C-alpha positions, 0 to 999 in steps of 0.5 A, a space after each residue: 169789558 174790563 181788561 187787566 194789565 199786569 205790571 212787572 219787568 222780566 228780569 228786574 222785578 224779583 217776582 214773575 208777574 203775569 195774568 195770574 197776579 190778579 187772581 180771580 177775575 169778575 165774569 166780564 173781564 180778561 187778563 192779558 199777557 204783556 210782551 215787549 222789551 220797551 214801553 212802546 212795544 208793550 203798549 202795542 201789545 196791549 193795544 192789539 189785545 183789545 182791538 175788536 172787543 169794543 171799548 174796554 176799561 183797562 185796569 193796570 197794575 204798576 207798569 200796566 197802569 202806564 201802559 193803559 194810559 198810553 193806550 188811552 192816549 194813542 187809541 182813545 176809541 178803544 178805551 172807556 176808562 183807565 184804572 191805575 193800581 199802585 202804579 209806581 211806573 206812572 207816578 212822578 219819579 221818586 227816590 228809588 225806594 224799590 231798590 231798598 225794598 228788594 235789596 238782598 233777595 234770597 238766591 237763587 232768584 226766581 225760585 219759589 222761596 225767593 219769589 215768596 220773599 219778594 211778594 211778602 216784601 210788597 204786601 201788608 198782609 201775607 195771607 194771599 200768598 198761597 201755593 196757587 200764586 207761587 206755582 204760577 209765579 214759578 211757571 211764569 219765571 221759567 218762560 219769561 225773557 229778561 228785558 234789556 233794562 238799562 239800555 232799552 227799558 229804562 230810557 223807554 219808560 222815562 220817555 213815556 212818562 215825559 209824554 204822559 205828563 205833557 199830555 196831562 198838562 195839555 189836552 188831558 187823557 180823553 177818558 175817565 181815570 181812576 187811581 187806587 193805592 194801598 195804604 201801606 205800599 212799601 214801593 211808593 208813598 201815599 203822595 206818589 198816588 196823590 200826585 198822579 191823581 192831581 196830574 190826571 185831574 188837571 184836564 180830565 175832570 172825571 178822575 178819582 183817587 182811592 186808597 185801600 186800607 191795610 194793603 201794600 202794593 197788591 191791594 187787589 189780592 190783599 183786600 179783594 172785596 174792598 178793591 172790587 167795590 171800588 173798581 165796580 163802582 167806577 166801572 158801572 159809571 162808565 
């Protein structure tokens, strides 16, 4: 079973992410809701969601990728493999490009038009930003609870990243890993994805890196056929 783990930080990411962000899923898949105020709490919510489902292929977008790696470290018996998609959260820390990408969003924040603007800013192509997606984002925004970003979330993410790269350098992630990046991701460079791959590949020999052409930070929506082909090829080999 493939389990899709969304990214986004409530109250920080200027569009409301959630299971809806993945769009149409393969038949053997589910998309779960991530809960919690810190990376540790969010990781625990993912772990609890997959318990009792056998070994799962975790597919995480951005922060969801970091959470998927955490679960693979803590409970490898629950995980058959990890695919990290445009996972800026798991990639080596860069220079804060997202702050530029999302600068000066339209007000009010989390309105339909404000979220449309944010989704357009992270996309190479805008064709996937339809009414269904915007309706789901507006509904999710009405329910989300903003995290305590500076006091809780950021320190927890830095702690998780430090641990993650220490594991990569020492015993390695115990399950096969895949990194998928968009060729025109405005939130991170190609090198961010490449260095994430290199970190994983230090000890985990079954590690792949793929770039989806003509895609930004949401390659699974912008180029769904290409994304599905790469994902299924990896999943079939697990």
